[in-house]
VEXVOFI-939607 format. One record per atom (N, C-alpha, C): residue number from 1; atom name; x negated, z negated, y. Coordinates in steps of 0.05 Angstrom, whole numbers. Atoms other than C-alpha are relative to their C-alpha. Layout:
<nulums>
<k->NUM a->CA x->X z->Z y->Y>
...
</nulums>
This chain:
<nulums>
<k->1 a->N x->18 z->9 y->-21>
<k->1 a->CA x->-588 z->-732 y->-1526>
<k->1 a->C x->15 z->-1 y->26>
<k->2 a->N x->-15 z->2 y->-26>
<k->2 a->CA x->-560 z->-756 y->-1459>
<k->2 a->C x->-12 z->18 y->21>
<k->3 a->N x->8 z->-18 y->-22>
<k->3 a->CA x->-564 z->-717 y->-1395>
<k->3 a->C x->-26 z->-10 y->13>
<k->4 a->N x->24 z->11 y->-12>
<k->4 a->CA x->-617 z->-764 y->-1366>
<k->4 a->C x->-25 z->5 y->-18>
<k->5 a->N x->22 z->-4 y->18>
<k->5 a->CA x->-661 z->-760 y->-1428>
<k->5 a->C x->-9 z->29 y->-1>
<k->6 a->N x->7 z->-28 y->0>
<k->6 a->CA x->-657 z->-684 y->-1429>
<k->6 a->C x->-15 z->8 y->25>
<k->7 a->N x->13 z->-6 y->-25>
<k->7 a->CA x->-676 z->-680 y->-1356>
<k->7 a->C x->-29 z->-10 y->0>
<k->8 a->N x->27 z->12 y->2>
<k->8 a->CA x->-735 z->-727 y->-1368>
<k->8 a->C x->-18 z->17 y->-18>
<k->9 a->N x->16 z->-15 y->19>
<k->9 a->CA x->-758 z->-687 y->-1428>
<k->9 a->C x->-8 z->27 y->11>
<k->10 a->N x->7 z->-25 y->-12>
<k->10 a->CA x->-756 z->-622 y->-1389>
<k->10 a->C x->-19 z->-3 y->23>
<k->11 a->N x->17 z->4 y->-23>
<k->11 a->CA x->-791 z->-650 y->-1328>
<k->11 a->C x->-29 z->-9 y->-7>
<k->12 a->N x->26 z->11 y->7>
<k->12 a->CA x->-849 z->-683 y->-1365>
<k->12 a->C x->-22 z->21 y->-1>
<k->13 a->N x->22 z->-20 y->0>
<k->13 a->CA x->-890 z->-619 y->-1379>
<k->13 a->C x->-7 z->9 y->28>
<k->14 a->N x->6 z->-9 y->-27>
<k->14 a->CA x->-883 z->-596 y->-1307>
<k->14 a->C x->-16 z->-21 y->16>
<k->15 a->N x->14 z->22 y->-13>
<k->15 a->CA x->-905 z->-664 y->-1281>
<k->15 a->C x->-29 z->-1 y->-9>
<k->16 a->N x->28 z->0 y->10>
<k->16 a->CA x->-967 z->-662 y->-1326>
<k->16 a->C x->-16 z->23 y->11>
<k->17 a->N x->14 z->-23 y->-10>
<k->17 a->CA x->-985 z->-592 y->-1303>
<k->17 a->C x->-7 z->-4 y->30>
<k->18 a->N x->5 z->4 y->-29>
<k->18 a->CA x->-977 z->-610 y->-1229>
<k->18 a->C x->-22 z->-21 y->4>
<k->19 a->N x->20 z->21 y->-2>
<k->19 a->CA x->-1018 z->-674 y->-1239>
<k->19 a->C x->-28 z->11 y->-6>
<k->20 a->N x->26 z->-10 y->8>
<k->20 a->CA x->-1074 z->-637 y->-1274>
<k->20 a->C x->-11 z->20 y->20>
<k->21 a->N x->9 z->-22 y->-16>
<k->21 a->CA x->-1076 z->-581 y->-1224>
<k->21 a->C x->0 z->-4 y->30>
<k->22 a->N x->-1 z->4 y->-29>
<k->22 a->CA x->-1066 z->-612 y->-1156>
<k->22 a->C x->-21 z->-21 y->9>
<k->23 a->N x->20 z->19 y->-7>
<k->23 a->CA x->-1122 z->-662 y->-1159>
<k->23 a->C x->-23 z->12 y->14>
<k->24 a->N x->23 z->-9 y->-15>
<k->24 a->CA x->-1186 z->-657 y->-1120>
<k->24 a->C x->-21 z->12 y->-17>
<k->25 a->N x->22 z->-13 y->14>
<k->25 a->CA x->-1254 z->-636 y->-1144>
<k->25 a->C x->-10 z->-15 y->-24>
<k->26 a->N x->9 z->14 y->24>
<k->26 a->CA x->-1258 z->-683 y->-1204>
<k->26 a->C x->-7 z->20 y->-21>
<k->27 a->N x->8 z->-19 y->21>
<k->27 a->CA x->-1295 z->-648 y->-1259>
<k->27 a->C x->-2 z->-14 y->-27>
<k->28 a->N x->3 z->9 y->27>
<k->28 a->CA x->-1301 z->-656 y->-1333>
<k->28 a->C x->-27 z->9 y->-10>
<k->29 a->N x->25 z->-10 y->10>
<k->29 a->CA x->-1367 z->-653 y->-1369>
<k->29 a->C x->3 z->26 y->-15>
<k->30 a->N x->-2 z->-26 y->12>
<k->30 a->CA x->-1382 z->-583 y->-1394>
<k->30 a->C x->8 z->0 y->-29>
<k->31 a->N x->-8 z->1 y->28>
<k->31 a->CA x->-1373 z->-605 y->-1467>
<k->31 a->C x->30 z->-2 y->-3>
<k->32 a->N x->-29 z->3 y->2>
<k->32 a->CA x->-1300 z->-619 y->-1451>
<k->32 a->C x->16 z->21 y->15>
<k->33 a->N x->-13 z->-21 y->-16>
<k->33 a->CA x->-1285 z->-558 y->-1408>
<k->33 a->C x->16 z->18 y->-18>
<k->34 a->N x->-19 z->-17 y->16>
<k->34 a->CA x->-1229 z->-511 y->-1431>
<k->34 a->C x->-13 z->26 y->-10>
<k->35 a->N x->13 z->-25 y->8>
<k->35 a->CA x->-1271 z->-448 y->-1432>
<k->35 a->C x->-26 z->-6 y->-13>
<k->36 a->N x->25 z->5 y->13>
<k->36 a->CA x->-1329 z->-444 y->-1479>
<k->36 a->C x->-15 z->27 y->-2>
<k->37 a->N x->15 z->-25 y->1>
<k->37 a->CA x->-1385 z->-393 y->-1481>
<k->37 a->C x->5 z->15 y->-26>
<k->38 a->N x->-4 z->-14 y->25>
<k->38 a->CA x->-1371 z->-378 y->-1554>
<k->38 a->C x->27 z->15 y->-2>
<k->39 a->N x->-26 z->-14 y->1>
<k->39 a->CA x->-1298 z->-358 y->-1543>
<k->39 a->C x->3 z->17 y->25>
<k->40 a->N x->-3 z->-15 y->-25>
<k->40 a->CA x->-1308 z->-331 y->-1473>
<k->40 a->C x->22 z->-9 y->18>
<k->41 a->N x->-20 z->10 y->-18>
<k->41 a->CA x->-1251 z->-370 y->-1445>
<k->41 a->C x->25 z->-10 y->-15>
<k->42 a->N x->-25 z->10 y->12>
<k->42 a->CA x->-1185 z->-404 y->-1457>
<k->42 a->C x->20 z->23 y->-3>
<k->43 a->N x->-20 z->-21 y->5>
<k->43 a->CA x->-1126 z->-364 y->-1482>
<k->43 a->C x->25 z->-5 y->15>
<k->44 a->N x->-25 z->5 y->-14>
<k->44 a->CA x->-1068 z->-357 y->-1434>
<k->44 a->C x->24 z->5 y->-18>
<k->45 a->N x->-26 z->-3 y->13>
<k->45 a->CA x->-999 z->-366 y->-1464>
<k->45 a->C x->-2 z->8 y->-29>
<k->46 a->N x->2 z->-6 y->28>
<k->46 a->CA x->-1024 z->-362 y->-1535>
<k->46 a->C x->-9 z->28 y->-7>
<k->47 a->N x->10 z->-27 y->5>
<k->47 a->CA x->-1053 z->-292 y->-1528>
<k->47 a->C x->-29 z->-1 y->-8>
<k->48 a->N x->28 z->-1 y->7>
<k->48 a->CA x->-1122 z->-270 y->-1547>
<k->48 a->C x->-16 z->-11 y->24>
<k->49 a->N x->17 z->11 y->-21>
<k->49 a->CA x->-1180 z->-298 y->-1507>
<k->49 a->C x->0 z->18 y->25>
<k->50 a->N x->-1 z->-15 y->-25>
<k->50 a->CA x->-1183 z->-278 y->-1434>
<k->50 a->C x->-25 z->17 y->4>
<k->51 a->N x->24 z->-15 y->-3>
<k->51 a->CA x->-1253 z->-251 y->-1442>
<k->51 a->C x->0 z->24 y->-19>
<k->52 a->N x->1 z->-23 y->17>
<k->52 a->CA x->-1266 z->-182 y->-1470>
<k->52 a->C x->-19 z->-4 y->-23>
<k->53 a->N x->20 z->0 y->21>
<k->53 a->CA x->-1301 z->-172 y->-1536>
<k->53 a->C x->-22 z->19 y->9>
<k->54 a->N x->22 z->-17 y->-7>
<k->54 a->CA x->-1365 z->-132 y->-1537>
<k->54 a->C x->8 z->28 y->8>
<k->55 a->N x->-9 z->-27 y->-6>
<k->55 a->CA x->-1326 z->-67 y->-1535>
<k->55 a->C x->24 z->2 y->18>
<k->56 a->N x->-24 z->1 y->-16>
<k->56 a->CA x->-1267 z->-89 y->-1493>
<k->56 a->C x->-6 z->-7 y->29>
<k->57 a->N x->3 z->7 y->-29>
<k->57 a->CA x->-1261 z->-90 y->-1417>
<k->57 a->C x->26 z->-11 y->10>
<k->58 a->N x->-24 z->10 y->-14>
<k->58 a->CA x->-1212 z->-128 y->-1374>
<k->58 a->C x->6 z->20 y->22>
<k->59 a->N x->-8 z->-19 y->-22>
<k->59 a->CA x->-1174 z->-79 y->-1330>
<k->59 a->C x->18 z->-15 y->19>
<k->60 a->N x->-16 z->12 y->-21>
<k->60 a->CA x->-1149 z->-108 y->-1265>
<k->60 a->C x->18 z->22 y->12>
<k->61 a->N x->-20 z->-19 y->-12>
<k->61 a->CA x->-1086 z->-73 y->-1239>
<k->61 a->C x->16 z->-14 y->21>
<k->62 a->N x->-19 z->11 y->-19>
<k->62 a->CA x->-1036 z->-82 y->-1184>
<k->62 a->C x->28 z->4 y->-11>
<k->63 a->N x->-28 z->-1 y->9>
<k->63 a->CA x->-964 z->-99 y->-1203>
<k->63 a->C x->17 z->-7 y->25>
<k->64 a->N x->-19 z->6 y->-22>
<k->64 a->CA x->-903 z->-104 y->-1158>
<k->64 a->C x->19 z->-22 y->-9>
<k->65 a->N x->-17 z->22 y->5>
<k->65 a->CA x->-865 z->-169 y->-1156>
<k->65 a->C x->27 z->3 y->13>
<k->66 a->N x->-27 z->0 y->-13>
<k->66 a->CA x->-793 z->-183 y->-1137>
<k->66 a->C x->1 z->-21 y->22>
<k->67 a->N x->-4 z->20 y->-21>
<k->67 a->CA x->-770 z->-220 y->-1076>
<k->67 a->C x->-24 z->-1 y->19>
<k->68 a->N x->22 z->4 y->-19>
<k->68 a->CA x->-824 z->-249 y->-1032>
<k->68 a->C x->-28 z->3 y->-12>
<k->69 a->N x->26 z->-1 y->13>
<k->69 a->CA x->-880 z->-242 y->-1083>
<k->69 a->C x->-15 z->25 y->8>
<k->70 a->N x->14 z->-25 y->-8>
<k->70 a->CA x->-897 z->-169 y->-1067>
<k->70 a->C x->-19 z->8 y->-22>
<k->71 a->N x->20 z->-10 y->20>
<k->71 a->CA x->-958 z->-138 y->-1101>
<k->71 a->C x->-19 z->-22 y->-7>
<k->72 a->N x->18 z->20 y->10>
<k->72 a->CA x->-1005 z->-179 y->-1143>
<k->72 a->C x->-18 z->12 y->-21>
<k->73 a->N x->19 z->-10 y->20>
<k->73 a->CA x->-1064 z->-171 y->-1190>
<k->73 a->C x->8 z->-10 y->-28>
<k->74 a->N x->-4 z->7 y->28>
<k->74 a->CA x->-1058 z->-171 y->-1265>
<k->74 a->C x->-26 z->5 y->-16>
<k->75 a->N x->24 z->-3 y->17>
<k->75 a->CA x->-1110 z->-178 y->-1320>
<k->75 a->C x->9 z->9 y->-28>
<k->76 a->N x->-5 z->-7 y->28>
<k->76 a->CA x->-1108 z->-175 y->-1396>
<k->76 a->C x->29 z->0 y->-6>
<k->77 a->N x->-28 z->-3 y->9>
<k->77 a->CA x->-1042 z->-152 y->-1425>
<k->77 a->C x->20 z->-1 y->23>
<k->78 a->N x->-17 z->-1 y->-24>
<k->78 a->CA x->-1014 z->-146 y->-1354>
<k->78 a->C x->8 z->-27 y->10>
<k->79 a->N x->-7 z->27 y->-9>
<k->79 a->CA x->-1013 z->-222 y->-1345>
<k->79 a->C x->-9 z->-4 y->29>
<k->80 a->N x->4 z->6 y->-28>
<k->80 a->CA x->-1010 z->-246 y->-1273>
<k->80 a->C x->-26 z->-16 y->5>
<k->81 a->N x->24 z->15 y->-9>
<k->81 a->CA x->-1074 z->-270 y->-1239>
<k->81 a->C x->7 z->-16 y->25>
<k->82 a->N x->-6 z->19 y->-21>
<k->82 a->CA x->-1073 z->-329 y->-1191>
<k->82 a->C x->-25 z->-9 y->14>
<k->83 a->N x->21 z->14 y->-15>
<k->83 a->CA x->-1116 z->-362 y->-1138>
<k->83 a->C x->8 z->-29 y->4>
<k->84 a->N x->-4 z->29 y->-5>
<k->84 a->CA x->-1123 z->-437 y->-1126>
<k->84 a->C x->-11 z->-5 y->28>
<k->85 a->N x->8 z->2 y->-28>
<k->85 a->CA x->-1125 z->-453 y->-1052>
<k->85 a->C x->-20 z->-23 y->5>
<k->86 a->N x->20 z->21 y->-3>
<k->86 a->CA x->-1170 z->-514 y->-1064>
<k->86 a->C x->-28 z->12 y->-6>
<k->87 a->N x->25 z->-15 y->2>
<k->87 a->CA x->-1225 z->-464 y->-1084>
<k->87 a->C x->-6 z->11 y->28>
<k->88 a->N x->7 z->-12 y->-26>
<k->88 a->CA x->-1263 z->-437 y->-1024>
<k->88 a->C x->-15 z->25 y->-3>
<k->89 a->N x->14 z->-25 y->0>
<k->89 a->CA x->-1288 z->-368 y->-1009>
<k->89 a->C x->-30 z->-4 y->5>
<k->90 a->N x->28 z->4 y->-7>
<k->90 a->CA x->-1353 z->-397 y->-982>
<k->90 a->C x->-17 z->-4 y->-25>
<k->91 a->N x->16 z->5 y->24>
<k->91 a->CA x->-1376 z->-421 y->-1050>
<k->91 a->C x->7 z->19 y->-23>
<k->92 a->N x->-9 z->-17 y->22>
<k->92 a->CA x->-1335 z->-375 y->-1095>
<k->92 a->C x->2 z->-15 y->-26>
<k->93 a->N x->1 z->16 y->24>
<k->93 a->CA x->-1339 z->-432 y->-1145>
<k->93 a->C x->26 z->-15 y->-4>
<k->94 a->N x->-25 z->13 y->8>
<k->94 a->CA x->-1280 z->-461 y->-1182>
<k->94 a->C x->-2 z->-30 y->2>
<k->95 a->N x->-2 z->29 y->2>
<k->95 a->CA x->-1258 z->-533 y->-1173>
<k->95 a->C x->21 z->-8 y->-20>
<k->96 a->N x->-19 z->4 y->22>
<k->96 a->CA x->-1208 z->-525 y->-1230>
<k->96 a->C x->-14 z->-1 y->-26>
<k->97 a->N x->14 z->3 y->25>
<k->97 a->CA x->-1242 z->-553 y->-1291>
<k->97 a->C x->15 z->-20 y->-18>
<k->98 a->N x->-13 z->19 y->18>
<k->98 a->CA x->-1223 z->-597 y->-1350>
<k->98 a->C x->29 z->6 y->-6>
<k->99 a->N x->-28 z->-4 y->6>
<k->99 a->CA x->-1148 z->-607 y->-1358>
<k->99 a->C x->12 z->22 y->18>
<k->100 a->N x->-10 z->-21 y->-18>
<k->100 a->CA x->-1135 z->-562 y->-1298>
<k->100 a->C x->-5 z->27 y->-13>
<k->101 a->N x->6 z->-26 y->12>
<k->101 a->CA x->-1170 z->-504 y->-1333>
<k->101 a->C x->15 z->5 y->-26>
<k->102 a->N x->-17 z->-4 y->24>
<k->102 a->CA x->-1128 z->-515 y->-1396>
<k->102 a->C x->27 z->11 y->9>
<k->103 a->N x->-26 z->-10 y->-10>
<k->103 a->CA x->-1065 z->-501 y->-1355>
<k->103 a->C x->-3 z->25 y->16>
<k->104 a->N x->6 z->-23 y->-17>
<k->104 a->CA x->-1098 z->-449 y->-1310>
<k->104 a->C x->-26 z->12 y->-11>
<k->105 a->N x->25 z->-11 y->12>
<k->105 a->CA x->-1147 z->-411 y->-1356>
<k->105 a->C x->-14 z->19 y->19>
<k->106 a->N x->15 z->-18 y->-18>
<k->106 a->CA x->-1201 z->-378 y->-1314>
<k->106 a->C x->-4 z->28 y->-13>
<k->107 a->N x->7 z->-27 y->10>
<k->107 a->CA x->-1213 z->-303 y->-1321>
<k->107 a->C x->-31 z->0 y->-2>
<k->108 a->N x->29 z->0 y->5>
<k->108 a->CA x->-1283 z->-305 y->-1352>
<k->108 a->C x->-8 z->25 y->-15>
<k->109 a->N x->12 z->-23 y->13>
<k->109 a->CA x->-1327 z->-248 y->-1375>
<k->109 a->C x->-30 z->-5 y->-4>
<k->110 a->N x->29 z->2 y->4>
<k->110 a->CA x->-1398 z->-238 y->-1399>
<k->110 a->C x->-16 z->11 y->23>
<k->111 a->N x->15 z->-14 y->-22>
<k->111 a->CA x->-1418 z->-191 y->-1343>
<k->111 a->C x->21 z->15 y->17>
<k->112 a->N x->-18 z->-13 y->-18>
<k->112 a->CA x->-1386 z->-157 y->-1283>
<k->112 a->C x->8 z->28 y->-11>
<k->113 a->N x->-6 z->-25 y->13>
<k->113 a->CA x->-1389 z->-92 y->-1323>
<k->113 a->C x->23 z->-2 y->-19>
<k->114 a->N x->-23 z->4 y->18>
<k->114 a->CA x->-1335 z->-122 y->-1368>
<k->114 a->C x->27 z->1 y->15>
<k->115 a->N x->-24 z->-2 y->-17>
<k->115 a->CA x->-1285 z->-115 y->-1310>
<k->115 a->C x->2 z->28 y->11>
<k->116 a->N x->-5 z->-26 y->-11>
<k->116 a->CA x->-1254 z->-49 y->-1291>
<k->116 a->C x->24 z->-3 y->18>
<k->117 a->N x->-22 z->2 y->-20>
<k->117 a->CA x->-1209 z->-44 y->-1229>
<k->117 a->C x->13 z->27 y->4>
<k->118 a->N x->-13 z->-25 y->-6>
<k->118 a->CA x->-1156 z->8 y->-1219>
<k->118 a->C x->-1 z->5 y->30>
<k->119 a->N x->3 z->-9 y->-28>
<k->119 a->CA x->-1150 z->45 y->-1152>
<k->119 a->C x->14 z->-19 y->20>
<k->120 a->N x->-14 z->18 y->-18>
<k->120 a->CA x->-1102 z->-7 y->-1123>
<k->120 a->C x->-15 z->-26 y->6>
<k->121 a->N x->16 z->25 y->-3>
<k->121 a->CA x->-1153 z->-63 y->-1130>
<k->121 a->C x->-23 z->7 y->19>
<k->122 a->N x->19 z->-9 y->-21>
<k->122 a->CA x->-1191 z->-52 y->-1065>
<k->122 a->C x->-19 z->-21 y->9>
<k->123 a->N x->17 z->22 y->-8>
<k->123 a->CA x->-1224 z->-120 y->-1056>
<k->123 a->C x->-26 z->0 y->-15>
<k->124 a->N x->26 z->3 y->12>
<k->124 a->CA x->-1293 z->-143 y->-1077>
<k->124 a->C x->1 z->-17 y->-25>
<k->125 a->N x->2 z->15 y->25>
<k->125 a->CA x->-1303 z->-165 y->-1149>
<k->125 a->C x->-28 z->-11 y->-3>
<k->126 a->N x->26 z->13 y->5>
<k->126 a->CA x->-1359 z->-213 y->-1167>
<k->126 a->C x->3 z->-21 y->-21>
<k->127 a->N x->-1 z->22 y->19>
<k->127 a->CA x->-1377 z->-269 y->-1214>
<k->127 a->C x->-10 z->-26 y->12>
<k->128 a->N x->9 z->26 y->-8>
<k->128 a->CA x->-1384 z->-343 y->-1202>
<k->128 a->C x->-5 z->-16 y->-25>
<k->129 a->N x->6 z->16 y->23>
<k->129 a->CA x->-1416 z->-392 y->-1251>
<k->129 a->C x->17 z->-26 y->1>
<k->130 a->N x->-16 z->24 y->2>
<k->130 a->CA x->-1368 z->-446 y->-1274>
<k->130 a->C x->-17 z->-24 y->-9>
<k->131 a->N x->15 z->24 y->8>
<k->131 a->CA x->-1388 z->-518 y->-1290>
<k->131 a->C x->-9 z->1 y->-29>
<k->132 a->N x->7 z->-2 y->28>
<k->132 a->CA x->-1389 z->-500 y->-1364>
<k->132 a->C x->-20 z->23 y->-6>
<k->133 a->N x->20 z->-21 y->3>
<k->133 a->CA x->-1437 z->-442 y->-1352>
<k->133 a->C x->12 z->28 y->-4>
<k->134 a->N x->-13 z->-27 y->3>
<k->134 a->CA x->-1386 z->-385 y->-1363>
<k->134 a->C x->2 z->13 y->28>
<k->135 a->N x->-2 z->-16 y->-25>
<k->135 a->CA x->-1378 z->-330 y->-1311>
<k->135 a->C x->29 z->7 y->5>
<k->136 a->N x->-28 z->-5 y->-8>
<k->136 a->CA x->-1311 z->-328 y->-1275>
<k->136 a->C x->1 z->22 y->20>
<k->137 a->N x->-4 z->-22 y->-19>
<k->137 a->CA x->-1287 z->-266 y->-1240>
<k->137 a->C x->12 z->-10 y->26>
<k->138 a->N x->-11 z->6 y->-27>
<k->138 a->CA x->-1275 z->-273 y->-1165>
<k->138 a->C x->9 z->26 y->13>
<k->139 a->N x->-11 z->-22 y->-15>
<k->139 a->CA x->-1235 z->-228 y->-1120>
<k->139 a->C x->-1 z->-8 y->29>
<k->140 a->N x->5 z->7 y->-28>
<k->140 a->CA x->-1256 z->-228 y->-1047>
<k->140 a->C x->-8 z->-29 y->3>
<k->141 a->N x->12 z->27 y->0>
<k->141 a->CA x->-1293 z->-293 y->-1062>
<k->141 a->C x->17 z->-22 y->-12>
<k->142 a->N x->-18 z->20 y->12>
<k->142 a->CA x->-1234 z->-329 y->-1095>
<k->142 a->C x->1 z->3 y->-30>
<k->143 a->N x->-2 z->-2 y->30>
<k->143 a->CA x->-1238 z->-346 y->-1170>
<k->143 a->C x->28 z->6 y->-9>
<k->144 a->N x->-26 z->-9 y->11>
<k->144 a->CA x->-1182 z->-316 y->-1212>
<k->144 a->C x->7 z->-15 y->-25>
<k->145 a->N x->-10 z->16 y->22>
<k->145 a->CA x->-1139 z->-353 y->-1263>
<k->145 a->C x->26 z->13 y->-11>
<k->146 a->N x->-26 z->-5 y->12>
<k->146 a->CA x->-1081 z->-342 y->-1311>
<k->146 a->C x->16 z->-26 y->2>
<k->147 a->N x->-15 z->24 y->2>
<k->147 a->CA x->-1024 z->-392 y->-1318>
<k->147 a->C x->12 z->-2 y->-28>
<k->148 a->N x->-7 z->4 y->28>
<k->148 a->CA x->-1009 z->-420 y->-1387>
<k->148 a->C x->30 z->5 y->-6>
<k->149 a->N x->-29 z->-4 y->6>
<k->149 a->CA x->-933 z->-414 y->-1380>
<k->149 a->C x->9 z->29 y->4>
<k->150 a->N x->-7 z->-29 y->-1>
<k->150 a->CA x->-934 z->-339 y->-1364>
<k->150 a->C x->-3 z->11 y->-28>
<k->151 a->N x->0 z->-10 y->28>
<k->151 a->CA x->-916 z->-307 y->-1430>
<k->151 a->C x->-2 z->30 y->-3>
<k->152 a->N x->0 z->-29 y->2>
<k->152 a->CA x->-910 z->-233 y->-1414>
<k->152 a->C x->-7 z->12 y->27>
<k->153 a->N x->5 z->-14 y->-25>
<k->153 a->CA x->-929 z->-181 y->-1363>
<k->153 a->C x->24 z->-2 y->18>
<k->154 a->N x->-22 z->3 y->-19>
<k->154 a->CA x->-888 z->-191 y->-1300>
<k->154 a->C x->8 z->-29 y->5>
<k->155 a->N x->-6 z->28 y->-5>
<k->155 a->CA x->-882 z->-267 y->-1308>
<k->155 a->C x->-17 z->-10 y->23>
<k->156 a->N x->15 z->11 y->-23>
<k->156 a->CA x->-902 z->-302 y->-1243>
<k->156 a->C x->8 z->-30 y->3>
<k->157 a->N x->-9 z->28 y->-1>
<k->157 a->CA x->-883 z->-374 y->-1261>
<k->157 a->C x->-18 z->-19 y->15>
<k->158 a->N x->19 z->17 y->-14>
<k->158 a->CA x->-945 z->-401 y->-1228>
<k->158 a->C x->1 z->2 y->31>
<k->159 a->N x->-1 z->-4 y->-29>
<k->159 a->CA x->-927 z->-376 y->-1158>
<k->159 a->C x->10 z->-25 y->14>
<k->160 a->N x->-7 z->23 y->-16>
<k->160 a->CA x->-926 z->-434 y->-1110>
<k->160 a->C x->-2 z->-27 y->-13>
<k->161 a->N x->2 z->26 y->14>
<k->161 a->CA x->-939 z->-489 y->-1162>
<k->161 a->C x->-17 z->-19 y->16>
<k->162 a->N x->14 z->21 y->-15>
<k->162 a->CA x->-959 z->-552 y->-1126>
<k->162 a->C x->-7 z->7 y->28>
<k->163 a->N x->7 z->-9 y->-27>
<k->163 a->CA x->-963 z->-513 y->-1061>
<k->163 a->C x->-29 z->9 y->2>
<k->164 a->N x->29 z->-8 y->0>
<k->164 a->CA x->-1035 z->-493 y->-1082>
<k->164 a->C x->-6 z->23 y->-18>
<k->165 a->N x->5 z->-22 y->18>
<k->165 a->CA x->-1027 z->-438 y->-1134>
<k->165 a->C x->17 z->24 y->9>
<k->166 a->N x->-15 z->-23 y->-9>
<k->166 a->CA x->-1008 z->-367 y->-1113>
<k->166 a->C x->-11 z->25 y->-14>
<k->167 a->N x->8 z->-25 y->12>
<k->167 a->CA x->-1009 z->-297 y->-1143>
<k->167 a->C x->-23 z->11 y->17>
<k->168 a->N x->23 z->-12 y->-14>
<k->168 a->CA x->-1074 z->-261 y->-1126>
<k->168 a->C x->10 z->27 y->12>
<k->169 a->N x->-10 z->-24 y->-13>
<k->169 a->CA x->-1054 z->-208 y->-1075>
<k->169 a->C x->-23 z->20 y->3>
<k->170 a->N x->20 z->-20 y->-3>
<k->170 a->CA x->-1091 z->-142 y->-1073>
<k->170 a->C x->-7 z->5 y->29>
</nulums>
């Protein structure tokens, strides 16, 4: 494969992610949304669903990043949580639906009691209803998401994507 073909093959997934996640408030009908009430949410990076089972709780913790990232929130399996700057604190409602939510799976739970915060998580946790009817966790009014390319605890590959995605700071 030539150098140009390799570069094109490597760039294509990033272009698709940016296109799906930098658009405005276009929504997808609930039947096509990434998270479903029966599964509790999309699975980040091929892991188990982001929602807890009946006996499992999501524990939010604070992790320390390298360089300019600083401290950030983590969810299930220590995966990094992100905010989308096109969401607004005023509504607390996500504008990342459809294809966007496939790349940025929302942190969804059945009830706020399914979320436990460690002592470093000092902000306000709440729930917002998504377009598909699931309940997304918000932190200080901003909906929380995972990024599909983060594979392990400590990965922060979503930081700065499209100039609109950033790690959720405690």
